[in-house]
KOLTIVO-342140 format. One record per residue (C-alpha): residue in one letter; y, x, z. Coordinates in steps of 0.02 Angstrom, whole numbers, padded with zeros to 5 digits, always signed. Layout:
<nodes>
aYXZ...
</nodes>
This chain:
<nodes>
m+00027-03533-02241s+00119-03551-02047t+00183-03415-01958v+00068-03459-01823i-00065-03435-01922a-00024-03268-01983l+00023-03208-01825i-00154-03225-01769v-00244-03188-01919a-00135-03027-01900c-00172-02997-01721a-00363-03029-01766q-00351-02901-01870a-00277-02778-01748a-00428-02825-01614a-00539-02782-01747c-00478-02620-01789a-00488-02601-01580g-00665-02648-01593l-00713-02523-01751g-00629-02388-01673a-00723-02413-01499a-00884-02419-01588a-00847-02254-01693l-00791-02168-01541t-00969-02222-01453a-01078-02167-01601l-00974-02010-01598g-01018-01982-01413l-00834-01990-01370r-00821-02143-01280g-00838-02075-01094r-00713-01921-01144v-00575-02005-01201g-00446-02037-01052r-00428-02229-01006t-00230-02194-01063e-00266-02161-01251a-00446-02235-01272l-00362-02409-01349p-00212-02314-01455v-00355-02174-01504a-00473-02321-01548f-00325-02441-01654v-00284-02312-01760l-00466-02224-01791g-00531-02411-01814m-00373-02443-01943s-00456-02316-02023v-00623-02364-02030l-00568-02536-02080g-00484-02480-02239f-00653-02360-02281l-00765-02511-02259v-00643-02623-02355f-00671-02510-02520p-00852-02546-02558l-00822-02730-02540g-00682-02695-02692v-00802-02599-02797i-00945-02733-02785g-00794-02859-02825a-00813-02941-02665l-00649-02964-02588g-00662-03163-02572a-00627-03231-02381w-00806-03245-02316p-00817-03054-02337l-00673-02990-02271g-00664-03132-02131l-00853-03069-02088l-00793-02877-02075l-00652-02933-01951v-00769-03035-01857a-00886-02886-01838g-00749-02771-01792i-00700-02896-01637a-00872-02872-01590g-00854-02687-01551c-00713-02744-01429t-00866-02757-01297v-00882-02565-01290l-00679-02546-01281r-00630-02455-01120l-00435-02521-01077p-00296-02433-00994s-00249-02480-00804r-00095-02603-00790p+00060-02480-00800a+00180-02473-00668p+00371-02536-00684p+00495-02401-00714t+00574-02350-00535h+00730-02275-00605a+00882-02349-00715g+00849-02226-00837g+00677-02309-00869w+00724-02475-00859l+00857-02427-01011v+00715-02364-01123l+00610-02504-01106l+00749-02620-01144t+00790-02514-01303v+00586-02516-01350a+00614-02699-01309a+00774-02709-01447v+00678-02636-01581l+00526-02737-01555g+00649-02874-01577f+00697-02814-01734g+00559-02756-01797a+00494-02934-01773i+00624-03001-01867v+00600-02898-02031a+00403-02942-02031l+00475-03133-02029a+00564-03097-02194p+00508-03080-02368p+00468-02892-02423t+00604-02796-02505d+00559-02627-02507a+00559-02559-02676d+00386-02450-02662t+00311-02577-02580l+00340-02713-02703a+00310-02594-02842y+00117-02544-02791h+00101-02549-02591f+00102-02748-02579a+00086-02777-02763l-00091-02672-02788p-00168-02763-02654r-00115-02942-02718q-00175-02884-02894f-00345-02825-02823l-00338-02998-02751q-00318-03095-02878d-00460-03001-02979n-00572-03013-02829a-00615-02823-02863i-00527-02663-02833e-00490-02604-03022f-00439-02432-03090v-00244-02422-03108p-00208-02286-03240r-00047-02245-03198a+00019-02081-03100i+00092-02075-02898d+00080-02259-02892g-00083-02314-02963a-00221-02178-02969a-00177-02120-02791p-00277-02120-02631l-00245-02311-02560l-00354-02306-02391v-00208-02387-02306q-00168-02523-02421m-00362-02568-02402t-00308-02642-02235y-00182-02750-02325l-00327-02837-02401p-00398-02943-02263v-00244-02998-02204l-00165-03058-02349r-00315-03141-02411l-00329-03218-02247g-00164-03238-02201g-00046-03227-02335e+00117-03109-02347q+00168-03161-02172a+00019-03103-02100l+00038-02940-02197t+00198-02895-02142l+00170-02951-01966w+00029-02803-01989t+00116-02673-02068w+00245-02703-01898l+00099-02699-01778t+00021-02552-01854s+00194-02458-01819l+00175-02508-01643g-00003-02454-01636v+00060-02285-01700a+00197-02269-01569a+00066-02316-01429l-00028-02179-01473l+00114-02071-01466y+00154-02132-01298a-00023-02116-01227l-00038-01924-01308a+00134-01878-01221r+00060-01935-01054r-00046-01788-01056h+00093-01679-01024l+00242-01777-01000d+00293-01910-00866r+00292-02100-00892g+00465-02098-00918w+00496-01966-01049s+00336-02028-01159l+00409-02184-01173a+00567-02089-01230i+00493-02004-01377a+00383-02181-01413a+00563-02247-01414v+00645-02104-01516f+00507-02122-01649l+00510-02311-01671t+00697-02310-01693a+00707-02144-01802p+00776-02183-01973a+00611-02170-02087v+00536-02261-01982i+00643-02408-01965y+00642-02408-02146g+00454-02382-02187g+00379-02449-02014g+00379-02640-02059s+00369-02598-02247g+00213-02564-02356q+00226-02381-02344v+00112-02272-02296e+00213-02118-02196v+00206-02223-02031r+00044-02256-02032n+00006-02081-02079c+00094-02027-01917g-00056-02108-01828f-00182-02016-01931v-00108-01833-01904l-00092-01894-01681l-00272-01921-01728a-00317-01756-01797a-00194-01656-01675y-00267-01735-01513g-00450-01707-01589l-00412-01534-01634s-00330-01489-01482r-00473-01538-01373a-00613-01453-01502v-00532-01292-01488d-00475-01297-01303e-00674-01342-01250d-00772-01290-01383a-00819-01460-01422p-00881-01508-01611r-00902-01700-01569f-00680-01691-01548a-00685-01578-01706l-00777-01750-01805l-00621-01839-01706a-00506-01694-01777g-00596-01713-01956a-00595-01897-01971g-00401-01909-01948a-00362-01779-02065g-00480-01845-02184f-00411-02017-02168f-00241-01952-02205a-00302-01875-02364a-00383-02037-02418t-00210-02131-02401k-00093-01986-02482y-00143-01819-02598l+00005-01736-02461g-00161-01757-02331l-00236-01606-02414l-00104-01500-02370f-00127-01554-02188v-00320-01530-02192a-00275-01360-02270a-00140-01327-02102c-00300-01365-01988g-00407-01207-02056p-00306-01093-01946s-00327-01155-01781l-00515-01177-01801l-00561-01042-01902l-00451-00894-01782r-00543-00940-01638r-00693-00848-01592g-00852-00956-01649g-00733-01066-01725v-00846-01082-01884r-00937-01201-01800l-00808-01307-01771a-00733-01302-01928i-00901-01341-02014a-00911-01513-01928f-00715-01533-01971g-00742-01500-02148l-00879-01621-02134a-00783-01758-02062v-00648-01740-02212a-00766-01762-02330v-00856-01902-02274v-00701-02013-02225g-00588-01950-02358h-00684-01942-02533q-00679-02111-02580w-00516-02113-02671y-00552-01952-02757a-00712-01993-02825w-00650-02163-02877n-00512-02043-02991a-00646-01925-03049w-00766-02057-03108h-00641-02137-03209i-00531-02012-03283g-00599-01847-03242d-00454-01787-03118p-00491-01814-02930v-00319-01786-02891f-00239-01873-03062p-00112-01810-03113m-00119-01632-03023l-00263-01560-03114w-00236-01644-03291d-00222-01492-03372w-00396-01428-03329f-00485-01600-03325g-00388-01705-03451r-00387-01704-03633p-00368-01516-03726g-00173-01504-03762d-00144-01660-03697g+00006-01629-03566l+00071-01746-03448y+00271-01796-03454f+00264-01820-03254l+00205-01644-03220d+00311-01549-03345h+00480-01633-03261l+00421-01643-03085s+00548-01490-03019d+00669-01572-03116a+00652-01754-03044e+00597-01717-02861l+00655-01534-02808a+00832-01515-02766v+00828-01334-02700p+00715-01180-02747r+00576-01131-02645t+00596-00977-02570l+00607-00908-02400w+00806-00939-02379w+00781-01130-02416l+00619-01128-02310l+00730-01120-02171a+00904-01192-02237y+00795-01353-02271p+00803-01446-02118i+00996-01420-02090e+01032-01457-02276a+00929-01613-02262t+01000-01668-02087l+01200-01627-02141d+01210-01661-02311g+01074-01674-02422p+01053-01699-02600p+01016-01883-02648i+00841-01849-02684f+00799-01794-02499a+00869-01990-02452s+00909-01910-02286g+01042-02033-02247r+00941-02191-02240t+00751-02103-02230g+00799-01950-02120l+00701-01901-01957g+00864-01924-01827p+00970-01791-01731y+00855-01782-01583l+00735-01622-01640w+00915-01529-01678l+00980-01581-01512l+00845-01521-01405v+00795-01354-01537p+00912-01247-01421f+00830-01283-01280a+00647-01288-01336l+00697-01103-01400w+00756-01058-01246s+00612-01120-01167a+00491-01031-01298w+00553-00878-01253r+00565-00898-01063f+00401-00945-01052r+00321-00864-01196h+00161-00794-01087r+00113-00986-01068l+00132-01032-01245v-00017-00981-01312v-00121-01045-01188s-00040-01222-01201p-00140-01345-01297l+00019-01402-01375h+00014-01219-01469h-00105-01312-01595w+00002-01461-01623l+00169-01335-01662a+00055-01249-01781l+00004-01403-01866a+00174-01447-01908l+00248-01301-01965l+00105-01236-02070f+00108-01407-02140y+00301-01406-02172a+00270-01234-02256l+00137-01290-02377w+00220-01443-02411f+00365-01347-02454f+00309-01205-02555t+00174-01306-02654g+00327-01393-02760s+00292-01568-02672s+00428-01695-02671q+00564-01639-02570r+00615-01828-02505v+00611-01795-02328r+00517-01950-02269h+00364-01841-02327l+00369-01759-02173l+00380-01913-02063p+00194-01878-02035v+00210-01735-01939l+00375-01788-01835p+00268-01835-01686l+00198-01664-01655a+00380-01580-01674l+00441-01730-01548v+00306-01687-01415f+00322-01519-01406v+00520-01514-01427t+00517-01635-01279v+00392-01547-01171a+00473-01348-01195a+00651-01450-01168e+00584-01532-01009r+00499-01381-00927l+00661-01291-00963a+00779-01419-00904n+00689-01428-00736a+00673-01226-00705v+00870-01218-00744r+00914-01383-00659a+00992-01451-00835r+00911-01612-00843a+01080-01714-00869a+01094-01625-01022l+00918-01662-01095v+00957-01861-01035l+01123-01853-01135a+01029-01788-01291l+00905-01941-01271a+01024-02066-01221l+01154-02012-01395t+00982-02020-01506l+00940-02187-01439s+01101-02270-01446v+01144-02207-01625q+00965-02272-01688t+00960-02430-01618a+01112-02455-01667g+01043-02414-01851a+00898-02507-01815g+01000-02673-01765v+01107-02641-01941f+00930-02629-02044a+00879-02821-01974s+01053-02905-02014a+00999-02934-02182p+00826-03013-02147a+00889-03088-01981r+01007-03197-02098f+00857-03273-02183v+00760-03298-02018f+00900-03370-01919s+00964-03485-02054n+00928-03603-02202e+00918-03498-02343s+00785-03510-02446r+00663-03390-02510e+00730-03364-02685a+00900-03345-02612y+00861-03192-02497l+00767-03107-02641l+00906-03145-02751r+01033-03029-02628t+00906-02902-02578v+00790-02836-02711a+00850-02768-02871r+00857-02847-03037f+00737-02989-02982e+00845-03125-03087p+00696-03132-03210v+00567-03187-03092p+00578-03359-03056w+00610-03395-03241i+00470-03311-03296n+00362-03360-03169a+00424-03551-03216n+00389-03536-03393l+00250-03411-03452g+00061-03464-03417a-00077-03370-03377d-00126-03352-03559s+00042-03232-03569r+00033-03047-03534l+00204-02969-03476l+00256-02782-03510v+00376-02740-03377t+00487-02597-03360e+00564-02637-03189r+00422-02567-03038q+00506-02678-02907i+00484-02857-02951l+00301-02834-02979y+00245-02911-02820y+00323-03059-02855l+00276-03095-03039d+00133-03252-03035v+00092-03213-03205p+00005-03065-03285y+00078-02924-03329f+00069-02731-03380s+00189-02594-03280a+00258-02489-03409p+00361-02346-03312w+00373-02240-03484d+00366-02066-03362l+00197-02128-03266q+00080-02210-03384a+00040-02162-03566l-00074-02315-03613i+00102-02379-03675d+00173-02211-03746l+00375-02235-03723l+00395-02047-03702p+00551-01970-03771g+00541-01934-03935h+00385-02015-03959a+00439-02165-04029d+00334-02265-04146p+00327-02434-04179v+00147-02451-04267r+00079-02366-04133f+00166-02469-03995l+00104-02626-04087s-00081-02570-04076q-00066-02515-03898a+00021-02680-03848k-00101-02798-03943a-00248-02701-03866l-00177-02730-03678g-00150-02909-03727i+00039-02893-03709t+00111-03059-03774h+00310-03022-03701l+00419-02894-03660l+00552-02882-03510v+00673-02731-03551w+00821-02656-03524p+00935-02668-03718p+00940-02527-03829e+01066-02416-03767p+01133-02242-03812g+01075-02106-03679d+00911-02194-03644p+00799-02056-03577s+00634-02154-03641g+00579-02196-03803l+00614-02373-03770s+00784-02396-03839e+00722-02347-04022t+00555-02441-04030i+00638-02597-03982t+00773-02563-04125a+00634-02539-04248l+00523-02693-04173g+00683-02809-04203n+00739-02741-04379a+00541-02782-04421g+00556-02960-04365c+00420-02934-04230l+00532-02991-04074d+00584-03163-04048l+00716-03162-03901v+00664-03283-03765r+00808-03259-03657t+00952-03147-03585f+00978-03104-03391t+01104-03030-03306v+01033-02939-03166r+01113-02871-03015k+01067-02715-02892a+01149-02699-02740r+01226-02535-02673s+01135-02566-02505r+01022-02696-02465t+01082-02696-02269l+01268-02681-02297p+01305-02797-02451g+01495-02771-02408l+01469-02612-02520g+01468-02722-02676a+01336-02716-02833s+01314-02662-03021t+01259-02775-03137k+01153-02756-03314t+01067-02864-03443r+00887-02883-03461l+00810-02977-03628l+00642-03056-03625y+00557-03047-03789r+00422-03125-03876l+00307-03010-03971d+00266-03104-04145y+00122-03000-04213a+00078-03131-04369r+00265-03097-04436c+00259-02895-04434p+00210-02801-04571s+00023-02750-04565r+00069-02577-04583g+00198-02590-04444p+00388-02615-04454a+00487-02475-04542
</nodes>
């Protein structure tokens, strides 16, 4: 499909989300109580969630065709009749405002370039986009028995289905870009309740240029979208508590519930909201409204998991809901793989410093960090908090600070993955609080120039980073480079995909151990990461070729795309492949030399090469009792 059609579909879905959100606000009785500045972005983020919520039942009943999804968007667009539009913003009145505005314009341009190129992010290709594509091929949502990237909450990914069905891949990438802008618009609108137009726009620019947002905003990753749900919840919670308004508690519960319906970490955010509600006199009524909304909007994917596998938060409760004595390798080894520092009070305080300056590789803070802005302003904010401490407890923003700190503490001590990008959802809360505190102090002590300098340094560094990140897709967008050539240089170990798509048919089923190529496979496949699934047992010490053949046959596997047997293989794959080959069960179809660049953005850093083997499984030649 053409870029014009893709843009029309993406914009139509954005309008549908705004309409669905406006209708939801009207149903909650909040249409007239939400300010005109924040009405549109609040409606968009809320409507995006409602859209994902409504697509789920269509997928369950097998109605993911163009007509049902198209009619859903039309119904959403009709809701725009009750949408309150903001007044036209006035242009900046000083040079600093124009500089921030130009920064935002540059970032929008970089984002558009990324959106016009094929997706290349590994997690996006492994499941954020791959699962929606698979669901559309099946015309229904199917349960995927795979930890972390299969049996998981997928609310945001449901919003990918209509644009992908109606507008193709480019509509999907444009949609993810538009959602990032919608979240930034909500951040700006809510900041305007506490800051002038210039500083509010500056916060939005800092957010849009943060490394984690640049990295994930235009991809299928959900953290940026979760920022919107957190802002929605924080806005509703602060107004519910300050105004004793159960209707706003429902809005807060919807935001928190939609976060939980997108990622398990959202459950921690739901818990972090509790004290702000329950520690207030008469807060039980607000907490009940909040909890009711969380349960209604957040239950779908947990019920889906419980129905299919028994564990609503698979694999976290597998010891209780799974088969007796059937432990999970993933849970047993999570601390080794995802936790780089111990969960102590010292590291709770030191983690932000370590992650910013020189964190372990698992933090991934170099490419998906939160930027320097908070650190530059924290000294001002602490001084301000002390100087104006009598105002802190009456400020509506103290709820935002409490949410951010409680979520961080729960995230750290519950043993969640220590990747710094998982803290991105609460970054907007911290940005607003720190900026408001620092700005109040700067006005009192006449140190505004220091804040402007911190902002200028942040935006200059982060905008340059955004430009560098956009350089690889820009080469594709503004040249005659083919799609295949672009993917070969940007997607790790992509080389087998074109040959497989051209030579294997619909009657084949490929077992794949590479996650990042799944989205681009046109043939039926089974993703078999050795540590995240058990339908094909590839765990270390579990090598059993007889069982492997039985499991593969049950799944209809005809071909294997695997790495060659190698010493030190952490899985049981090498031993299994060796035994199958010795028994004559494997026909080598093709050998591929695959390449993985050290950096998609900076190709000059070089690449590593490895070998991948494509085998055909010959069940007829295998001994009936299996290979020896």
